[in-house]
N, C-alpha and C positions, 0 to 999 in steps of 0.2 A: 745512723738510723734512730737511736734513742733521742738524740738532740732534735731530729726532725719530728719525732713523735710528740715530744714535749712542746715544740713550737706549734704543731697542729692543734694540740689540746688547748694551748693558751689562746690561739686565734679563735677556736670554737667558743671559749668563754667570752672573749671580746665580742664575737658576733651575737651571743645570747644577750649581752647588755645592749648592744647597738640596735638589734632588731626588736628588742623589747621596749625601747624607749623612743623610737621614731627619730633617728639621729639627725642632727643638724650638720654634722660633718662625718666623713667616712673614716673609720679606724682601720679596717682590714687592709687598706692599701698603703697607709702612711705609718702605721704603728702607733702604739699608745703614747710613746714619748713625744712624737710630733703632735699628736692630737691634744695632749695636755698643753703643749706650747701655744696652741691656738685658742686656749680656753678663756683668755681675757675677754675677747670679743663675744664668745658664747655666754660668758657670765653676764655681760651687759645685756645681751638679747634676752636671756632668761629673766633677769631682774626687771627689765622693761616690760616684758609681757605680764609678769606677776603683778607689778605695780599697776598697770592699766586695768587688769582684772579686779584687783582689790579696790581701786577707785570706783569702778562700775558697781561693785557689790555695795560699797558704803553709800553711794549715791542712790541706790535702790531702796534704802531703808528710811523709815520715818525717823524723826529726831529721837523718839524714845528708844527705839531699837538700836539706832546708831550709838546712842549713849551707853547702852548696855553691852554692845559688842566691842567697844574700844577701851584700851587701857594704856597707861604710859609704857614706853619701851623699856625704861630703866626701873620699872616697878617689880615687886615680888611676884605678881601674877604670871609673868612671862615664863617663869621657871617652876610654877606650881602645876604639876602634871601627874596623871595617873591613867590607868587602863581599865579600871574596874567600872561597874555600872554606876550611873549617876546617883542612884539612891544611896549607895555606900560612900561615894566620894563626890559630893555636889560640885558641878562645874560652873564656871563663869562664862559669860558670853551669851549670844543668842542661839537657841536651839533650832535645828532645821525644821522641826515641826511647827515652829512659830512663823515661818516664812511663807509668803504667798508664792504663787507659781513663778512670777518673774524674779522675785528675790531668791527663791530656791535655785532657779536656773543660773543666776549670777554667782551664787555660792559655788555651784558645781563647776562653772566656768573658771572660777578662781582655783579650785582644786585641780582641774584639768591643766591649767597653765603652770601648776606647781609640780606636777608629777609626769612621768612618762605615760603613754597610753596603757601600758601593762600595769603600771602602778595605780592608775585611775581605776582600771577594772578590778584590781586586787582590793582596793578600798570598797568598791561597790559590793564585791562578793562578801567581804567581812560584814558590811552593814546588812546585807540580805539575810545572813545567817541569824540575825537577831529575831527575825519573824517566826522562826521555828523553835525558839527556846520556850520554856514553860511560861505561861501567862504571868505578866508582871516582872519577869526576869530582865527583859531588855526590850528595846523598841528600835526599829530600823531608822527612825528619825530622831532618836535621842542623842544627837551629836551636836556639839557646840562649836560655833565659829567665834573666834576672838582675834582682834586686830590690835597690834601693839605699836603705838606711835602713829605717825602720819606717813603714808606711803610716798608722799612727795619729799620726805626728809631723807637724810643720808643714813639714818638708823631707823629701821622699822621691822616689823615681823607679823606673822599671823600663825594661827594654830587651828587645826580641826581635831576634836577629841571626843571620845565617848568609849563605850564598852569595846575592848579589844582593839582599839585604834587610837593612836596618838601620833600626829605628824606636826612637826615644828619647823617653821621657816623663818630664818633671821637674815637680815640684810644690813651689812655694815660697810659703808663706803664702796659699794659696788660688788662686794664679795657676798656670796650666798652660802648659808649653812643650813643643813637639813637633818641634824641629829640633836637629840635622840629621836629615833622613830621606832614605833611599837606596832606589831601586827599580832593578832591572836585569832583563834577560831574555835568555836564550840557549837555544834559537834564537829569533829574533824571530818566525818563523812555523813552526809544526809541519807535519808531513806531512799533517795533516787540515785545515790552513788556520787553526788557532787562533793568535791573537795576544794576548799579555798587555798590550802597550802600543801599541795602534795609533795613536791620535790624538796621543800624545806625539811620535811620529815623523812622521806624515803631515801634520799641520797645519803643522809647521815647514817641511817641504819645499814645501807648497802656498804658504806665505808667500813663500819665496824665488822660486819659479817664477812667481808672480803679479806680480813687480816688472818694471818696464821695464828694458831692458838696462843703462842707465847706473847705476841704483840697485842692480841685481843685482851689478854689478861692485864696488860700494862695500860691500855687505853681506857679501860673501865676503872675509874678511880674510886668508885664506891658502888655497892650493890643496890642501894635504894636510890630512887630518883629524888631530885630536889627542885624547889622553885628557883626561878632565876635570882641569882644572888644579889644583883645590884638594885633590884626593886625600882622604886621611883626616886632614887637619890638624884640630887641636882647635878652633881659631878661625881665621876668615878675614876679610880685608878686600876692598874692591872691587878687581876686576881692571881693567887698562887698558881704557878705553872704545874699542871697535872696532866696525866695522859701521855700523849706522844708528841714529840717535836716533829715538824714536817720533814726534817732530815731523816727520820726513822720510817717514814711512809714510802711505799712504792709508787710507781707511776699511776696505777689505777686509783689508789687512795688519794693521791694529790689531785688527780683529775676530779674526783667526786667532791673533795673539799672546795676546789675552785668553783665547781658547779653550784654548791651551796651559796658561796659568797656572791657569785654572779646572779643567782636567782633573787637574792635580796636587793642587790644594786640595780637590777633591771627595773625596779619600781621607781627609781629616781630619774630626773632629767639627764640627758646624755652627758653634759659637761660635768655634773657632779659624780655620776656613776663612773665615768672614765677616769677621773682624778682619783677616786677611791680605789678603783681597780689597779691603777698604776702603782699606788702605794702598797697595795697587797702584793703585786708582782715583784716590786723592788725589795720586799722584806726578805732578809736571809732566812734560810730554812730553820735555823735555830731560834729565830725570833717569832716563829709561828708555831702554834700548838693546837691540837685537837684532843678533846677529852669527852668521855661519855660516862653517865651514871644511870643505874637502873636496868630494867629488863631490855633485852634485845629483840623481844617478840613483838609482833604487831598488836596494837590495842592494849598495851600494858605500859604503865608509867615509866618515863625515861626523861633524860636531860642530856644536852650536849653543849659545848661551847668551842668556838674558834677564837683564838686570841693572838693578836700581833703586838708590835711595838706601840701602836697608836690607836688600836681599836679592839672592841670586844663584841662578839656576837653570841648572845645567849638564847637558847631554845629550851623550853620545857613542855612536856606533855605529861604532867604529873597529877592532874585532877580528873575526876569522873572516869576512873578506870582506864586512863590513857586515851581519852577522847576529847581533850581540852587543851589547846595549844596557847602558850604565851611565848613571844619572842621579842627581843629588843637588840638594836644596834647602838652601841655607845662609842663615842670618840673621846679619848682621854684628855685631849686638850681643846677640842673644838665643839663640844656640846653647847647649844644655845649661843653659838658664835663666840665663845669665850676667847679663842685664840685671836680672832680679829679685833675684839674689844680691847685686848692688851696692847695692840700695836699703836 
């Protein structure tokens, strides 16, 4: 019964990813391992679609804009990234507000080709939140598009970045990399009750509150919240293991942790999401950990992280009295396609 319960929960997480990304192949019937085995062709399809959309976007620009939106693939700009407002950290590339209607549509088509439908909607939600921030704090169109290299070449990439949003896409000999990726939200809840990142926050709190007191004391590694530790480092390695190993969690807590991971991965195209989910599923319990810092109450500053052998997910809601989210997914060997560039 317990094995069947775990299987059902794992399949539910797989369905969350697949239904969230408009799957090009079905996972529920064949299993994650077989789905990953099919991923070579899916990578080609994904890369081809993104290449076509990038070429259309570039062709829509006049020479001046095209010159400002393109950079060498092997230059320093590709790994120069941040999540803060452009007035604090100026961006390179062409800003969405500079584009005419057809150019803007081409940029959004490129974004849609690069993410799942759920991911595209998430990005749009984060952008829309900029409109309700204090005047001058942000702008829904203050997001920069940058293309690295020639989409017709074997190595190229592109980026969309601005306040609370940083998505990186790298292509190396047919392989696609999509980390790091950063999502943030301020406010966490609008006056109408809208939330851009609800389960990313709530599922983690539910996990902590579901623990018995002795385990809850162990999972909270410090009483005060902190900002995400890795900040905008180009490459990161594993942080000290704090909190609880997954082997110490019960079924309910593991299910909630898996939901958090699946919620983030559902923003990515199917082939990328399934591969990362498979790596998460394959990790031994002692190689995965969950940790919390700060208050466990709603609308109070807090932080959590989920860490495995090859990835780190950091979330903090530590600013503006617990109404200001930052979150980032890092791959220890694969950010900015570092793993593919080494081969």
